[in-house]
N, C-alpha and C positions, 0 to 999 in steps of 0.2 A: 467465613468471609471468602468472597470470590477473588481469585488471583488471575492476573492477566500477564500475557507475554506480548512483546512489541517487536516490530520490525520496520525498518525503513526500506523502501523499494524505489529504485530509479524508474521513472516512466518516460517513455519516448512519446512525444506528442502524437505521432502518427499511429501508435499502437496502444494508446491508453486503455481503451475498453477491453481489449484482449488480455492485457496484463492484469488489470483489476479483476476480470472474470476468472482468470486462472487462480489468483490468490484467494478469491471468494470461494471457489470450489474447495479449497483446503481449510475453510472456516475463518479466514481473516476478514475483519471488518475495517473499512476505510474510516480513518479518524480525520485526516486533514491532508491536503495537497499544497505544497509550497513550491516556489520557483527553484529550479536547479541551478547548476553552475553555468549553464548556457541556455539560450532561448529555445533550443530543441528538446530540453529535458526538464522534467518536473520530479519532485520527490514526494512519494506517498508515505504517510505514517499509518500503519495498520496495527490492529490489536485482535487478540482472540483469547478465549478462556484457556488458562493453563491447565493441561491435563495431568 
C-alpha cells in the first residue's frame, strides 16, 4: 500500500507560482488551496509519496 506525507504551506498571493514551483521540485503535489487568515494569504495542502 502506498503511504503519503502531507504538509500545509502558506502562500502569498504575489508569489504563489514561485512557491508552488519550489515545493513541486521537491516532489510535493498540490491537493487544495484554501483562503488564509487574511486576504493576502492562501494555504496550500500538499502531498507526496512517503519514502
